[in-house]
N, C-alpha and C positions, 0 to 999 in steps of 0.2 A: 796329205793322207789319199788313198786309191779308196774310193767307198761306192758297191755298186747293191742297188736294190730292186731286184726282180720278184713281181706279184705272182704268187701263187693260185689266189684263190679272192672273193671278194673283198674281203678285210684279212689276208695274211700274205705274207713274204720272205723271204729269204734276203735278210740284209749283207753284203758281205763287206769288209773292211782290213784296213790292214794297220797292225803298229808298229809304228818303226822301229828298227835297230837301235838307234841311239836313246829313244823313249824306253825301251828293256834293258837297254845297259844299264844304265840308271837305277831304273826300278832294282835292279839284281844286285846292283851296287849296295841299296838301302838295305835291301834282306840280308847281304851275306852280313853286315857288317853289326845288324839284329845276331844273327843265329851263330857268330863266331865269339859271340858270350856266352852262349850256353855249351859249345860245343869242347872236347878233349881229346887233341892229339899226341901222344907221345913225343916227349921233346918239345914240346912247345908250352908254352902258360898259358892257363884259359883266356880266351879273350883276345891271344895273340894270332893265332893261326893266320899266316899268308895265303894270299887270295890261291896260289898255283898251289900249295900245300893242301888245301880244302876241294879243289877240283882234283884233283889225281886221289885224296882219300873217297871222296863222295859221288864227286861228279859235279859237273855247273848245271846239270839236269833236275839235280834237288832243289834249286833255287828258282827253276821256271814255274811252280803252280804260284806262292806266294806273290811272285814278281808278276803275275799272270793278273793277279787277285786286284794288286794295287793298281795297275795301269789298265784295268778295264772298263771302270764304267766312268771315267772321261774321255777314252778313247770311243768309245759305244754312243756316251750324249754327243759326241763331237761328229759319231759317223751319222747318226739320226737327224742332228740337224740341218748337215750338207747334203742326205740326203732329201727333206724336206717333209719326213714325215710324223705322225701323230700316234706313236705308239699308246698299248691301253692295258696292256698288263706283263707281266715280267717276262722275257724272250727267251728261249729257249737256245745256249750259247755253245758252240761247238769249235773246239780248235781244229786247224786245215792244215798250219804249218805253223813248226815252229825252230827253222832251221837257224843255227849260227850264222850270223852273217847278213842276215836280209829279213826282212818284214816280218813280223808276225799274220798271221793271215787268219780272221775268225769268220765266223759267221752264226747269226744271228736269226730265230726261227719269231719273227714280230708280227703280232696283231696288231692292226692299226684303226685310228677311228675310223667311222663309215664314213662313207662320204652323204652329205645332206644336200638333197635338192628340194628348197623352198618353196612354198605355194602361198595362197594370201593366207598373211597374217593382219591385215590392217583392214580397217573398215568392216569386219565382220559382221554377220547379222547373228541375234543371240534371242532366244527365248526372254520376252519382259518377265522383268522381276516385281513381286510385289512391293512397294516401300509405304502404303498408304495403311493408317493406325486407325481403326475403326473403333467407336463409344463403346462397344462390347469387349475389346482387348483393353480400352483402358480400365473397364468397371471389372473385367477379371482381373488386372494387376491389383486394383481396390481392394476387392475380395481375398486376394491375395496375403494382401498385408493385414487384411482384418483377422485372417486365420492364424496367423504367425501371433496373433498378437491376443489370441484366444486365450482363456484360463480354465484349467479343469478343476470341476466341482464334483463335490460329492452327490450321487443320487442311487434312491429308492428303488426306484422301478428299475425293471430287465433291462440287460444290456442291448443298445443295436449298435448297427453298423455305424463306424465314424465314432464311438465311444468310445473307453480307454479303461480295461480292466489289470487289477491288479491280484496279480496270481503266482501259489508255486505250481509246480508242477514236474511230473518224474514220467518218463516212458520205457513199456516193457515190451519187449519182443519175445514171443513163445514163454512168456511170465517171469523173464530176464532182464533186469534192469540194464541200460546200454550206456557205455560211456557218452559223454556230452549230452544227456537228453535230461538233466534234473538240472530246479534253478528255483530260487525263492522273491518274493517280493518283485517279481517280475512283470514292467510295465509293458502292457500290451496294445497295441491302438486295432480295434477291430476293421478287417476292410484294408489294410495298409499291405496285405499280403508278406509280412516280412516271417511269417513261419511258414510251415508246408504246407500246401494247399489243403483245403478241407479243414484246417485247425481252426482258423478263427472264423470261420461259419458257423462250427459248432458250438461256437462262447454266445452269439448271439443269443440272446432271451434267459442267459441267467443272474442273477441277483448272487449280491455280497452276501457271503456266508456257505453258498450253494456247491457241491462236489458234481465233478462232472468226468465221466470215462469218454474221451475224446479218444474215437478210434479212426485210423487212417492206413492208406497204404503208400510207404516211402516209394518213390519214382525210380524207374529201372534204370536212370543215368545220375540215380543220385552221388555225390561224392565220397561217401563212403560206404566203400562196395559191400562191405557186410552187413548194411541194414538196405541197400539197394532193391525195391522190390517185395520188402517185405512187411507184414502189415504190421501196427504196431498199437498200444493202447497208452493213451497219458492219462494219470491219473492227475486230475485239476481240481484246485482248492482257489475257488474266487474270494480274495477278500475285502476289493472295491471296487466299484462301478463309479467311472468320472465321466461327465459329458463338459462339451465345449461350451465356453459361456462368450460370446462372442462381445465383443467392444461395440458399442454405438458408433454409427459412422456420421460424425457430425465435427464441426471445427476442432471442439477438445480432442478428439482423436488425432485429428491432422496434425495439431500442434504439439504433440506428446510424441508423435511417430517423427515426426522433422522438425529440426531446430529452425531452416530456413522459408519453414512454410506460417502463415497466419490462421487460411482455411482450408474447408474441404474441397474448393473448387481449383486453390492454388495448389493441395496436393494432387487433384485428376490431371492439371497439366504439367508438374513434374511427372508424375509416370508417363503421360504422354510422349513427351520428351523425350525419356529415356528407350522410351518403342520404338523411336521414332529413330535413334539412334541406331539401336540395335537392329532393326529391319535393315536401317540406309548398309550397317556395315555387311549385315548378311545378303542384302542383294548384292552389292560388289563387290564381296568374295565369290556368288554365284555365276557373276556375269564375268569376271577374272577365271576360274571355272572351264567354265562353257568356251570362251574364247581362245584360253591357250589350248582345248582340248582341240579345237577344232584346226586351230593353226597346225600342231601336230600333226592329224588327220590329212591338211593339205599336203604337207612336206612328204618327201619322198625317200624312205631308207631302206635300199635294196635289203640287207642282211644287217641283224642287231649281234655282234661279238657277242657270246656267250658270257665270258670271262667279265665285260661291261654291268652286265645284267647282274652276276654272282659278286659284284663289286658293291653295285648300288644294295642290294639284300645286305649285304655286312655295314654296308656304313649306316643304312638306318636302323639297323639292330641296335651298333654303335651308340648312336643319337639316343636313340630310344632309353637305351640302359644308364645314358649318362644323364640323362634328365632325371629318371628314376632315383639315382646316387645325388643329386642334389636337394632330391627332396628326402635323404638319408635311406633310402631304401635300392639294398644291393638286390646286386644280380642272383644272387641265391635266394634272398627273401622274398623278392617278387617271384620268383619262381613256386615258392612256397605258399605263397598268398593265394596266388593265383591260380595255382595246381597244376600249371604248366612246366615244358620245358625247354631249353633252349631251343630243340626241335621246332616245338609248337610256335616260338617268336619266328626261328626263321621261315618258317611255311606261313607263318604271318604275313611276314614283311615280303616274300615270293610273290603274292597275289598279284601286285601291280607295279612290278620291278620293272618290269619291262617299259611299260607305259611313262615312266618315271625317267628309265633312260632315255627314250625317247625323245621326251620333254626337254630334258638337259641339252642333250645334240641341238636341237630344235631352235631352241633359246642362244647359244654359242653359235649358231649358224646367223641369226637374226644381228646378234652384236657384232660379229663378223660386217655383215650387208649395212648396217646402219654404222659402225665407225663410234659407236658413244666413246665421247672424251669425257673423263673423271677430274674432277679437279681435287685440290688439297682441302678446299672447305669442306666437299664431299665426304672426303674420307675421314679427316676429323670428325665432322656429327657423325658417321658408322660407327668408328673407334669408340664416339661417348656413348652410342645408344647402348654396344655393345657390355661396353662395362658398367651401363644401367643394369640391362640386362642380367647378368651375371654376378652381381655386385661386386666388382672387381676396379681394380687402378686403372685409368687411362693407360699408364707407363708397363703396365703388367699384361694389359690388351696388346698391347703394339709387340710385346715382347712375345706373345705367342702367335700372334696373328700375323703373317706376310701383307705386306703393303699390296702383292699384287693376289694374294686371296680376298683379301677387302674390296681391292678396284674390282676382281670380278665378280662380288656379289651384288656390287651395285650396280655394274653392267646386269645383269642376271633382270636385278627390281626394274630398271628402265625399259629393259626388254619386253617385260609383262606387262610394266606401262603402258608402252607402248599400243600391246595388244587390245588393253582394256580399253584405254581410253579412248582407242578410236574406232572400240566395239560398238553396234547400233542395237538397242532395243529394239523387238518387235512381235 
């Protein structure tokens, strides 16, 4: 095959290649056998029209388009391989010559993966991360567990911030009740900020049996446009005021809370261990982010193809929406719940798509430079991890994900581990 690659820009060029006459003859024979089953020519039974009669009535060129569509993918792939280029988007194909008895000449305008010149990516210095757990953090963890075990008990005194009131309420704008502004026996913790700003503050000081008019103004950016910026009056009836009664922090509390502890000191030790694990994981993740970002900044990429960034945006959108669907939330439901649109999600994913694309390119170049090998055992472990993550059979995962994709994922992890493990915190 005659192949020529002519670079026209930083990441663009024209690939010219030929499809041999023999290849096109074979493809046109295949197309003719399909086509003659569907055509009718006087004097011949359907499906029995000879080739020379077909050519006479319809012209051999009637077979060209289908034959080219059949031959082109393999021919383009072979030309790309011979030219040693790495396309990142669908090519713009143009047929230059389709002469009978001659190879067909094709050109393809191609965008290729940009050249990456690696900078330093090992032994990078990053900001030191905090992994130490303080006594104050342990006490805060204990307090949170105590709060979660608190019981609500009725009180006769006026409601204070942190208390829970059980209320009926109905909202009015310009004297008219509005949709969604009414509820009964609603439990509301004062200070939780779960209602519109100002609502809870005005119920501080109320008592059981008291009626109260709560007057406030909806925010200008309120999601219900018909209420945005308008003053509303909520007529509120307080049924009950409840306050939190915290359990005593002692050994009994610890044993009731956790089956595997026998004392308050053991509970504190368990909280400390959990906090240490959490802080270490967060610190390790921060080091990885900082080191990988630095490795990317140290690399040189002259120009990033827009098609790669575009593909990255849509890849992230697909991953996000697929995760939502695994939780039983369809794209339509997600947009409705969040009050957003597909365009909003697209814009959100655009924010750092260029950084993610550069990161991918730099990691790929590190893989080449380090020549990471992947064993069968590592592939098996990765497949089993994916099967567990997505609650699927191992064989089904192997059927859905190619070994090349799994190998690439493992190599990517190795590249990130190399950057992270050699990073120095200072």
